[in-house]
C-alpha positions in Angstrom: 10.2 -1.6 -11.8 8.6 -1.9 -8.3 5.9 -4.6 -8.2 2.8 -3.7 -6.2 0.0 -6.3 -5.8 -3.3 -5.2 -4.4 -5.4 -8.2 -3.2 -9.0 -8.0 -2.2 -10.1 -4.6 -3.3 -13.4 -5.1 -5.0 -16.4 -2.9 -5.7 -15.5 0.8 -5.7 -11.8 0.0 -5.7 -11.0 2.9 -3.4 -7.7 1.2 -2.2 -6.6 0.6 -5.8 -7.5 4.2 -6.8 -5.4 5.6 -3.9 -2.4 3.4 -4.7 -2.6 4.1 -8.4 -3.0 7.8 -7.9 0.1 7.9 -5.6 2.2 5.7 -7.9 1.2 7.8 -10.9 2.2 11.1 -9.2 5.5 9.7 -8.0 7.1 7.9 -10.9 4.2 6.6 -13.0 2.5 3.2 -13.1 1.7 0.4 -15.5 -1.6 -0.9 -14.1 -3.2 -4.3 -14.6 -6.7 -4.0 -13.1 -9.2 -6.8 -14.0 -9.9 -6.2 -17.7 -8.0 -2.9 -17.9 -4.3 -2.5 -18.6 -2.9 1.0 -19.0 0.3 3.0 -18.4 0.5 6.5 -16.9 4.1 7.1 -18.0 6.3 6.0 -20.9 8.7 4.3 -18.4 6.8 3.9 -15.2 8.5 3.2 -11.8 5.6 1.0 -10.5 3.9 -2.1 -11.9 0.5 -2.3 -10.1 -1.7 -5.5 -10.2 -5.2 -5.2 -8.6 -6.7 -8.7 -8.0 -10.1 -9.5 -6.5 -9.4 -13.2 -6.9 -6.0 -14.8 -6.6 -5.0 -18.5 -6.6 -1.3 -18.2 -6.7 1.3 -15.5 -6.1 5.1 -15.7 -6.4 6.6 -12.2 -6.8 9.5 -12.0 -4.3 10.6 -8.5 -3.3 7.2 -7.1 -4.1 4.8 -5.0 -2.1 1.5 -6.7 -1.4 -1.4 -4.4 -0.3 -4.2 -6.3 1.4 -7.8 -5.0 1.1 -10.9 -6.0 2.9 -12.4 -8.5 0.4 -10.0 -11.4 0.9 -12.4 -14.3 0.8 -11.5 -15.0 -2.9 -7.7 -14.9 -2.2 -6.3 -18.3 -1.6 -4.8 -18.8 1.8 -1.8 -20.6 0.3 -0.4 -17.7 -1.8 3.3 -17.3 -1.2 3.9 -14.1 0.7 7.5 -15.0 1.6 10.1 -12.4 0.7 7.4 -9.7 0.3 6.4 -6.7 2.3 2.7 -6.7 3.1 0.7 -3.6 3.8 -2.4 -4.2 5.8 -5.1 -2.6 8.0 -4.4 -4.2 11.4 -8.2 -4.0 12.1 -8.6 -6.6 9.3 -8.5 -10.1 10.8 -8.6 -11.8 7.4 -5.4 -9.9 6.4 -3.7 -10.9 9.6 -4.7 -14.5 9.2 -3.5 -14.5 5.6 0.0 -13.4 6.8 0.2 -16.1 9.5 3.0 -18.5 8.9 4.7 -16.5 6.2 8.0 -14.6 6.6 6.6 -11.5 5.0 7.4 -8.2 6.6 4.2 -6.5 7.7 3.5 -2.8 7.6 0.5 -2.1 9.8 -1.6 0.9 8.9 -4.5 2.1 11.0 -5.3 4.5 13.8 -3.6 2.3 16.4 -0.5 3.6 18.1 1.0 0.1 17.6 1.0 0.4 13.8 3.9 1.3 11.6 1.9 4.1 9.9 -0.9 6.0 11.6 -2.6 9.3 11.4 -1.5 11.7 14.1 -4.1 14.3 13.2 -6.2 15.8 10.4 -5.5 19.4 9.2 -8.7 19.3 7.0 -10.7 16.7 5.2 -8.1 16.3 2.5 -4.9 16.7 4.6 -3.6 14.3 7.3 -0.5 14.4 9.4 0.9 10.8 9.2 3.4 9.3 11.6 5.9 6.6 10.6 6.4 5.1 14.1 9.2 2.7 13.5 12.1 2.1 11.1 11.0 1.0 7.7 13.5 -1.0 5.6 13.3 -0.2 1.9 15.3 -1.3 -1.2 17.3 2.0 -0.9 17.9 1.9 2.9 16.2 2.5 6.2 13.6 5.3 6.8 13.6 6.4 10.4 10.5 7.4 12.3 9.1 10.8 11.2 5.9 12.8 10.6 4.8 14.0 7.2 1.8 15.5 5.5 -0.5 13.5 3.1 -2.9 15.4 0.9 -5.5 13.4 -1.0 -9.0 13.5 -2.3 -11.4 13.5 0.7 -13.1 10.4 -0.7 -10.1 8.3 0.4 -10.6 6.8 3.8 -7.7 6.5 6.3 -6.5 3.0 5.3 -6.2 3.7 1.5 -4.4 6.9 2.3 -1.9 5.2 4.6 -1.5 2.2 2.3 -0.7 4.4 -0.6 1.8 6.4 1.5 3.4 3.1 2.6 3.8 2.0 -1.0 5.6 5.3 -1.8 7.9 5.0 1.2 8.7 1.4 0.4 9.4 2.4 -3.2 12.0 4.9 -2.0 10.1 8.1 -2.4 11.3 10.9 -0.1 8.6 12.1 2.3 10.4 15.3 3.3 7.8 17.5 1.4 4.9 15.1 2.2 2.8 13.4 -0.4 -0.1 14.6 -2.5 -2.2 12.2 -4.6 
């Protein structure tokens, strides 16, 4: 099972919904979200934890997705040996990564990020660019463009973060993603 930890997604939980929708569509998810625990498949590919507060974390080889509400996430959590997905416009997320040996996957509209949106086909469909090699458990994914179709209620970062989780989990992007 692939461990995914979402930190700092409180309120409407848009980031969590995008990641859970993506994981559900591409292998299923066992979800632990606050006071809810549920499974979308009998044998899910992903184990998704969504945390608004977090005092300690030690899950090597996991994917950590950083949201905007990181003030209740302890600065001393152990991100070593993880891959962290973050919005590079989020200074708190960048600060949280400082000093760790976590691999970072930046997701925003910047040309310097690992994943970015190259264009929008319509309000539900984006052309996403993977701008550099991405190491996954199953190998290396080379730079490429692919389509991501989602509910229009998902802003850019949740779309890109969910696509990053799928790529890091070894899901083939040849036909794009729809979640």
